[in-house]
N, C-alpha and C positions, 0 to 999 in steps of 0.2 A: 388141902393143898393151898398154898399161898398163890394168889392170882393178881397179877398186875395188868391183865388183859380184861376187856369187856367192862370198863368202868361204869357204863350205864347198863343197868339190868331192868327188866320189866317190873313195874310197880304193881305187884299182883293185888294188893289189898287197898289201893287207892282208886277212887272213882275217876275213870278216864272217859272223856268224850270220844266221839268217833275220831276227831282230829288228834286227840291225845294219844290214842292207841296207835294211829299211823305214825306219830312222831316217836313213840316209844320204840317202834321198829326202826325208824330212821336213825335214832341214836346208835343202834347196833351197827349201822353202816358207816356213820360219819365221826363218831366220837373217838378221840385219840386214846391209845393205850394208857391205862392208869392204874391206880392202886385201890385195892379193897382191903379189908381187914385181914390180918395174918392169923392163920390157925396154927396152934402149937404142934399138932400132929394129926394123924388120920382120925383118931378117936375124937379129937376136938372138932374136926370138920363134921363128923357125923353128929356130934352134939349140937352144933350150930344148925344143921339141917333139921334135926328133930325139934329143936326149940322153935324154929320158924313155923313148922307145921303145928306145934302145940299152941303157939301164939294166935293162930288163926281160929282156934276152937273157942266156943263159948265158955264162960266161967264155970269151973267145976267139971269140965269135960276133958281135962288134961290126961286122965288115965283111960279114956274111952278109946280103945284100939280101933273100933269100927269108925269112929268119927275121924281119927287121925288118918286112917286109910282113905277115907272119903276126901280129906283135904289133899293128900298126896296125889290121888287120882285127878282131882280138879286142877292142881298145879301142873301136872303132866299134860293134861288136855290143853290148858292155856298155853303152855310152851309149844305144843304142836301147832296150835292155831297161829301163834306169833311167827313161827317158822314158815308156815304157809303164806302168811301175809307178807313176810319179808321177801319170799320168792316172787310174789306178784309185783311187789314194789320194785325189785331189781329189774324185772322184765319191762315194766312201764318206763322206768328211768332210762334204760338202754335204748328204748325206741322214741324217746322224747328229748331232743337236744336242749330245748328251753328249760325243761324240768331238771335235766342234768346240770345245766348251768346254775339254776337257782339252788340246787342242792350243794354244788361246789362252793357257791358264795356263802351259803349258810355254814358249811363246814369251816370255811376260812374264818368267818366271823367268830364262830364258836371256839375254834382253836386259838385265835388271837386273844379273845377275851379270857379264855381259860389260862393261857400262858401269863397274861397280865396278873391274874389273881394268884397264880402260883408264885410269881416273882414277889408280889406284895406279901405273901405268907412265908417267903423265904424257903420254899420247898425245893430241895435238890433232887431232881428226878434221877440223876445218875446214881446218887447214893441210895435212893429208894430201890432202884433196880439191882444195885449191888447187894443190898440186904436180902432182897428176894432170892437172888441166885445162891447166896451163902446158905440161907435157910432151906431152900429146895435141895441143895447138895447134901446138907446134913441129914435130911429126911432119908436119903438113900445110903449115905456113907456113915452117918453117926460119928463124925469126927469131932464135933464140938462137945465141950463139957456142958453139964446142965447149967452152970453159971453163965457161960459164954452164950449159950442158946437163948436163955431168958433175957440177957442183955440186948441181944440182937432183935429178939421179938418185940421187946419194949420199945426200942428205937424205931422199929418198923411201924408199930401201931401208932406211935406219936406222929410220925411223918405222914402215915396214911390218913390219920384223922385231919391233919391240915390239908391234905390233898382233897378229901371229901368236902371239906368246908369251902375250899376254893372252887371246886366243881359246882357246888350249889349256888355260890355267889355268881359264877359265870352264867348259869342257867337263869338266874333272877334278874340279870341285866335287862333293862328295857329294850335296848337295841336288839338283843338276842330274842327276847320274847316276841317282839313285833315281827321280825323276819321269820321266826318259827311259826307264827300264826298264818302268815301269808303262804309259806311253803306247805304247811299242813293242809290248808284249804285247796291249794292247787294239786297236791299229791292225792288227796281224797277224791277230787273230781276225776283225775286221770285214772286212778285205780278202779273206780266204780265203772267208768266208761269202758275200760279195757277188759274188766272181768266182773260180771255180776256176782261171782263167788266172793269177791272182796267184802261187799256189804254184809253178806251172810256170816262171814268170819267175824267181822266187827260186832254184829248183833249177838253172836254166840259168846264172844269174849265179854261183852257188857253184861250178858245174862249170868255168866259164871262169876263175874266180879260181884254182882249183886247178891248172888248166893253166898259168896265168901263173907261179904259184909254182914249178912244176916247171921251167919254162924258165929261171928265175932261179938254180936250183941248179947 
């Protein structure tokens, strides 16, 4: 399935600090809808998922079904923990006007910076969404010829690649990183104060991530 939503996803295989995990969840709340890579069909989507799991395995273990299953179970557990953390975060923000204000300010800065980078890269979001809609419709109706579909997919991937680059550039801006660090620290303190469970979730996530990194070595 082609997905223009949830342009920020958890970075399962990167080392994240306590604040980094908090912000990974925050991105799910504040980041604007955006583009990810287009999948040609359902088989292609399954292939992408399987490839991601296999890439998390150590060299030579690509055919190890048990290892692949372990990776999938770990990813599912991490997703569950992220969702629990997101729930706590939403509750904390709802009860803390100052934190809500800080989050809104961060969202505004992130969106502004992101839009600037999209403009610099000449990314037409309207066209990107139009391509998504056409490809999604074709998955159901099959109205496009193979040549037409491949042309649309190629255009989508090209524009989505520019989108991803602009997204990364926005995240790398010093002003965004500085405000991100401040908000992360405040968010962490508020979450731990409101729910001791939050720190336990973070600790388990970090432990799972460490295990995933070991599997990759």
